[in-house]
MITITI-709384 format. One line per field, with one value per residue (C-alpha): x, y, z; residue number from 1. Coordinates in steps of 0.25 Angstrom, whole numbers, plus 2048, in hexadecimal, padded with zeros to 3 digits. Layout:
N
X: [X:...]
Y: [Y:...]
Z: [Z:...]
k: [NUM:...]
***
This chain:
515
X: [12D:121:123:117:11E:12B:123:11C:12A:131:126:130:139:12E:125:12F:133:125:124:131:12C:11F:127:130:124:11F:12D:12D:11F:125:131:128:11F:12C:132:130:12E:13B:148:14F:146:147:156:159:150:150:14F:14F:152:161:15C:156:162:16B:163:163:172:173:16A:174:180:17A:174:174:183:183:178:17A:187:192:190:194:1A1:1A4:1A0:1AA:1B5:1B3:1B8:1BF:1B3:1AB:1B6:1B6:1A6:1A2:1AC:1B5:1AA:1A0:1AB:1AD:19E:19C:1A8:1A3:195:19A:1A4:19C:18D:18D:195:18D:17F:183:188:17C:172:178:178:16C:173:16A:174:183:186:17F:187:194:190:18C:198:1A2:19A:19B:190:199:19D:18E:18B:197:193:184:189:193:189:181:18B:183:17A:184:180:171:175:17C:16F:165:16E:170:161:15D:167:160:152:155:15A:150:143:144:142:14A:157:151:144:14B:152:145:13F:14A:14B:13C:13B:146:143:134:137:142:139:12E:135:144:14D:143:13D:14C:14F:142:144:153:150:146:14F:15B:154:151:15F:164:15C:160:16F:16F:168:173:17F:179:177:185:18A:18C:198:19E:19D:1AA:1B1:1BD:1B5:1AE:1BB:1C0:1B4:1B5:1C4:1C0:1B8:1C3:1CE:1CD:1BF:1C4:1CF:1CE:1D4:1D1:1DD:1D4:1CA:1CB:1C3:1C7:1D6:1DD:1DD:1D8:1CE:1C7:1C9:1CD:1C4:1B9:1B9:1BB:1B0:1A7:1A9:1A7:19A:194:195:18B:17F:174:17C:181:174:16E:176:16D:160:163:164:170:17D:177:16D:179:180:174:171:180:17F:173:17A:188:181:179:184:18D:182:180:18F:18E:184:190:194:18A:194:19D:191:18E:19B:19A:18D:193:18C:196:197:18E:182:185:185:17C:173:172:181:187:191:193:18C:191:185:17D:184:17B:16E:173:178:16A:162:16A:16B:15D:14F:145:13F:14C:151:145:148:157:154:14A:154:15F:155:152:161:163:157:15A:168:163:158:163:16B:160:15B:169:16A:15D:161:16E:167:15C:163:171:172:164:166:173:16E:163:16D:176:16B:168:15A:155:155:148:145:13A:142:14E:144:13F:14D:151:145:148:157:152:14B:156:162:15A:156:164:16A:15F:163:172:16E:167:174:17D:18C:193:197:18C:193:19F:196:18F:19B:1A2:197:195:1A3:1A5:19B:1A2:1B0:1AB:1A3:1AA:1B6:1AF:1A3:1AB:1B6:1AC:1A4:1AF:1B8:1B1:1BD:1BE:1BC:1B5:1C2:1C6:1B8:1B7:1C4:1C1:1B3:1B9:1C5:1BD:1B4:1BF:1C9:1BF:1BA:1C8:1CE:1C3:1C4:1D3:1D1:1CA:1D8:1DD:1EC:1E8:1DF:1EA:1F4:1EA:1E8:1F6:1F5:1E9:1DE:1D3:1CE:1C3:1BC:1B5:1B6:1C5:1C5:1BB:1C3:1D0:1C8:1C2:1CF:1D6:1CB:1CA:1DA:1D9:1CE:1D6:1E3:1DB:1D5:1E3:1E9:1DD:1DE:1ED:1EA:1DF:1E9:1F3:1FD:205:200:205:210:20D:217]
Y: [87F:876:86D:874:881:87B:876:884:88B:882:87D:878:86F:869:867:85F:858:853:84F:847:840:83C:836:82F:828:824:81E:817:811:80C:806:7FF:7F9:7F5:7EE:7DF:7DF:7D7:7DC:7DB:7E5:7EF:7EF:7EE:7F2:7E8:7E9:7F9:802:805:814:813:80B:815:821:81A:819:827:82B:824:82B:839:83A:844:844:849:853:858:854:854:862:867:85F:866:874:872:86B:870:869:85E:859:859:851:847:846:84A:845:83A:833:833:82D:822:820:81E:815:80D:80B:806:7FD:7F6:7F7:7ED:7E1:7E4:7E3:7D6:7CF:7D5:7D1:7C3:7C0:7C8:7D2:7DD:7E5:7E9:7E0:7D4:7D6:7D6:7CA:7C2:7C7:7C2:7B7:7BD:7C0:7C7:7D1:7D3:7D6:7E0:7E8:7E8:7EF:7F8:7FD:803:80E:814:81A:825:829:829:833:83C:83B:83E:84A:850:84F:855:861:863:862:86B:876:874:86E:875:869:867:85F:854:854:852:846:840:843:83D:831:82E:830:827:81C:81D:81B:811:808:809:804:800:800:803:80F:814:811:819:824:825:826:831:838:837:83D:849:84A:84A:856:85D:859:860:86C:86D:86B:875:87F:883:87E:88D:88D:881:888:890:886:88F:89A:890:88B:899:89C:88F:893:8A0:899:88F:88B:87C:87B:87B:870:862:85E:867:869:86F:864:858:850:853:857:84C:845:838:83E:846:83C:82E:82D:833:829:81D:821:824:816:810:817:80F:803:808:7FF:808:80A:7FC:7F6:7FF:7F7:7EB:7F3:7EF:7E2:7E2:7E9:7F1:7F7:7FA:801:80A:80C:811:81A:821:821:827:831:837:835:83E:849:848:849:857:85B:85D:869:870:871:87A:881:886:88C:892:898:89F:897:897:88E:897:892:884:887:87E:887:87D:87B:887:87E:87D:870:86C:863:870:875:86E:873:881:881:87C:886:891:88C:887:88D:888:87F:87A:878:86F:866:865:863:858:851:852:84C:841:83F:83C:834:82B:828:826:81C:814:812:80E:804:7FE:7FE:7F7:7EC:7EB:7EA:7E0:7D8:7D7:7DA:7D4:7C9:7C5:7C5:7BC:7B3:7B3:7AF:7A3:7AA:7A9:7B6:7BE:7C8:7CF:7D1:7D6:7E0:7E5:7E6:7EE:7F8:7F9:7FD:808:80E:80C:811:81D:821:81F:828:832:832:835:840:847:84B:84A:84A:857:853:84A:847:841:839:833:830:82A:81F:81D:81B:812:809:80A:808:7FA:7F6:7FC:7F2:7E5:7E9:7EF:7E5:7DA:7DF:7DF:7D4:7C7:7C0:7CA:7C2:7C5:7C6:7D2:7D8:7D7:7DD:7E9:7EA:7EB:7F4:7FF:804:803:80B:815:818:817:821:82B:82A:82C:838:83F:841:84E:849:83C:843:84D:841:83A:846:847:839:83D:839:842:839:842:83E:831:82F:82E:825:81C:81C:818:80D:808:808:801:7F6:7F3:7F2:7E8:7E0:7DF:7DB:7D0:7CB:7CA:7C3:7B9:7B6:7B3:7AA:7A3:7A1:79B:7A7:7AC:7B9:7C6:7CC:7D7:7E3]
Z: [E37:E34:E28:E21:E23:E1D:E11:E0F:E10:E06:DFD:DF1:DF9:E02:DF6:DEF:DFB:DFE:DEF:DF1:DFD:DF5:DEA:DF3:DFA:DEC:DE8:DF5:DF2:DE4:DEB:DF5:DE9:DE2:DED:DEE:DFD:E01:E07:DF9:DF3:DFF:DFF:DF0:DE4:DD8:DC9:DCA:DBE:DBC:DBC:DC9:DCF:DC9:DCF:DDD:DDC:DD9:DE4:DEE:DE7:DE9:DF7:E02:E02:DF3:DF4:E03:E0A:DFF:DFA:E07:E06:DF9:DFF:E0A:E03:DF4:DE7:DEE:DF5:DE7:DE1:DEC:DEE:DE0:DD6:DDC:DE4:DD8:DCF:DDA:DDB:DCC:DCB:DD7:DD2:DC4:DCA:DD5:DD2:DC7:DCE:DDB:DD4:DCD:DD9:DE2:DD8:DD6:DE5:DE9:DF2:DF7:DFF:DFE:E0B:E05:DF8:E00:E08:DFB:DF3:DFE:E04:E12:E1C:E25:E1A:E17:E25:E26:E1A:E1F:E2C:E25:E1B:E27:E27:E1C:E27:E27:E19:E1D:E28:E1E:E15:E20:E26:E18:E14:E21:E1F:E11:E16:E21:E18:E0D:E12:E20:E28:E35:E34:E3D:E36:E28:E2E:E32:E24:E1C:E24:E24:E15:E11:E1B:E16:E07:E09:E12:E08:DFC:DFF:DF3:DE9:DF0:DF2:DE3:DDE:DE8:DE4:DD5:DD8:DE1:DD8:DCC:DD5:DDA:DCB:DC8:DD5:DD3:DC5:DCC:DD7:DCE:DC4:DD0:DD0:DC3:DBF:DC9:DC1:DB4:DB8:DC0:DC2:DC8:DD1:DD6:DD8:DE1:DE9:DEB:DF0:DFB:DFE:DF4:DF9:DF4:DE6:DE9:DE3:DF0:DFB:E04:E0F:E10:E1A:E10:E02:E04:DFC:DEF:DF4:DFD:DF1:DE6:DEA:DF6:DEE:DE3:DED:DF6:DEA:DE5:DF2:DF5:DEA:DF3:DFD:DFF:DFA:DED:DEA:DEC:DE1:DD7:DDB:DD6:DC8:DC1:DB8:DB4:DA9:DB4:DBD:DB2:DAF:DBE:DC0:DB4:DBA:DC8:DC3:DBA:DC6:DD0:DC7:DC7:DD6:DD9:DD2:DDD:DE7:DDF:DE7:DF2:DE9:DE4:DF2:DF3:DE5:DE9:DF5:E00:E0C:E18:E20:E19:E1D:E2C:E34:E3C:E48:E4A:E43:E3C:E2D:E27:E19:E17:E16:E0A:E00:E07:E07:DF9:DF4:DFC:DF6:DE8:DE4:DE4:DED:DE2:DDE:DEC:DEF:DE3:DE7:DF6:DF3:DEA:DF5:DFF:DF5:DF3:E01:E03:DF8:DFD:E0B:E06:DFE:E0A:E13:E08:E08:E17:E18:E0F:E17:E24:E20:E15:E1B:E2A:E2E:E23:E29:E37:E33:E2C:E39:E41:E38:E33:E25:E1D:E1F:E14:E1B:E28:E20:E19:E27:E2C:E20:E22:E30:E2D:E24:E2F:E39:E30:E2C:E3B:E3F:E34:E37:E46:E43:E39:E44:E49:E3D:E3D:E39:E2C:E27:E1A:E21:E2A:E1E:E16:E22:E24:E15:E12:E1D:E16:E08:E0E:E13:E07:DFB:DFA:DFC:DF3:DE7:DE7:DEA:DDE:DD4:DDA:DDA:DE1:DED:DFA:E07:E0F:E06:E06:E15:E18:E0F:E16:E23:E20:E18:E23:E2E:E26:E22:E30:E36:E2C:E2E:E3D:E3C:E33:E3E:E44:E3E:E3E:E37:E2E:E2A:E28:E1F:E17:E14:E0E:E05:E0E:E15:E20:E23:E16:E18:E09:E0B:E16:E0F:E02:E09:E11:E04:DFC:E07:E0A:DFB:DFA:E06:DFF:DF3:DFA:E02:DF5:DEE:DFA:DFB:DEC:DED:DF9:DF1:DE5:DEE:DED:DF8:DFE:DF9:E00:E0A:E0A]
k: [1:2:3:4:5:6:7:8:9:10:11:12:13:14:15:16:17:18:19:20:21:22:23:24:25:26:27:28:29:30:31:32:33:34:35:36:37:38:39:40:41:42:43:44:45:46:47:48:49:50:51:52:53:54:55:56:57:58:59:60:61:62:63:64:65:66:67:68:69:70:71:72:73:74:75:76:77:78:79:80:81:82:83:84:85:86:87:88:89:90:91:92:93:94:95:96:97:98:99:100:101:102:103:104:105:106:107:108:109:110:111:112:113:114:115:116:117:118:119:120:121:122:123:124:125:126:127:128:129:130:131:132:133:134:135:136:137:138:139:140:141:142:143:144:145:146:147:148:149:150:151:152:153:154:155:156:157:158:159:160:161:162:163:164:165:166:167:168:169:170:171:172:173:174:175:176:177:178:179:180:181:182:183:184:185:186:187:188:189:190:191:192:193:194:195:196:197:198:199:200:201:202:203:204:205:206:207:208:209:210:211:212:213:214:215:216:217:218:219:220:221:222:223:224:225:226:227:228:229:230:231:232:233:234:235:236:237:238:239:240:241:242:243:244:245:246:247:248:249:250:251:252:253:254:255:256:257:258:259:260:261:262:263:264:265:266:267:268:269:270:271:272:273:274:275:276:277:278:279:280:281:282:283:284:285:286:287:288:289:290:291:292:293:294:295:296:297:298:299:300:301:302:303:304:305:306:307:308:309:310:311:312:313:314:315:316:317:318:319:320:321:322:323:324:325:326:327:328:329:330:331:332:333:334:335:336:337:338:339:340:341:342:343:344:345:346:347:348:349:350:351:352:353:354:355:356:357:358:359:360:361:362:363:364:365:366:367:368:369:370:371:372:373:374:375:376:377:378:379:380:381:382:383:384:385:386:387:388:389:390:391:392:393:394:395:396:397:398:399:400:401:402:403:404:405:406:407:408:409:410:411:412:413:414:415:416:417:418:419:420:421:422:423:424:425:426:427:428:429:430:431:432:433:434:435:436:437:438:439:440:441:442:443:444:445:446:447:448:449:450:451:452:453:454:455:456:457:458:459:460:461:462:463:464:465:466:467:468:469:470:471:472:473:474:475:476:477:478:479:480:481:482:483:484:485:486:487:488:489:490:491:492:493:494:495:496:497:498:499:500:501:502:503:504:505:506:507:508:509:510:511:512:513:514:515]
***
């Protein structure tokens, strides 16, 4: 169908979408004028309002995963998935922001750090660690694939654009406004998008609130569909079937996700600790609202939407990432659906832009900067900026190519890569922020062990016998959040042990006995 025919057929949603694109162009122009024209202002905004910084963080917390992908997990796995993704993970996120952002900002501001890898390198006095963290952060590409694929699914169902066309549109729009204004364009656009998302989140949560006014009746209806949907720990789920998988792993991975580069660098947007506290108040408050959006997965069941509605017509298979699109289309009027859809599209675009800005800083400031240093060349700000801009285009294009033929479970794919990043970053960053005496040897060991253990456990979990054995010990290895949480806790423990041994050795004491 021709685009003009689509616009005539769906005037509400296309009208709002065109207005949204026009506003994005205006905000990108504001960002371009505000940027000072050097690599620093492209990668990290300076002297921003704490409100804008807080809304930028909130935009990163609630992306396509929240509004599109994760409600599908709640639809399939029930209350246990909501407790993991909505409650435990949110509490971990809030705790992580409060504990880490202040110390991270103070050291980053004092030493002029622009990126998480640079912060790590300066904190531990190690070029090797900086290069390692720059490389491992490139795994964030997996989450960009999740965002593009999720948005394409929504645009296919609502705007009527083809899946491939939607991928091109999403990629082109985000890359254009990021290149136009860097961190400032991203922050301004995220503020605008987050304001719309907050309104839409209230609409989505309120759309099924009548079911929750009588929780006993709601649980009874869910139990009639599948009794496991009402279980706080779902015995029939390969992802949320143990206490640790639901609660422990949810909290740990939520905490660790705050160490992602596009979230941590936002702490550098403000000038002092008071500004950080105000920004975090905004971010945590909005984060709580966005976590409630996941209830839509339960609302879909309670509204009588069965699995047949989520069948992919191209393959004939059930696609849980279609749950939200179907629920929205059946719940809201055309005008309401238009607003909700544009907000969800904006949600994904803002998170994608944040990741691309962070990756551009890593590519230009860390990878290229370290390469120049290795070659004995002087720093070149203009060249770093060009490399960062080229990286935006390259990362986005690669993610779009992967999204053209997406994995069967897009959410698992995105989680696997993202959790690989945080399993390496979390222990060195968190412990380094709150423990000034932690040394590079401890940090390096944790950084290497985390991703290795995360990916190894997930690979082992593909074996049915190993997965069953692990489940008996309380670990659902099919859930990337579980493998990452185990990796993070283990790597942090190793870092603390190495730190303790080093301090005893420095004090001239004998090493601790090993059992």
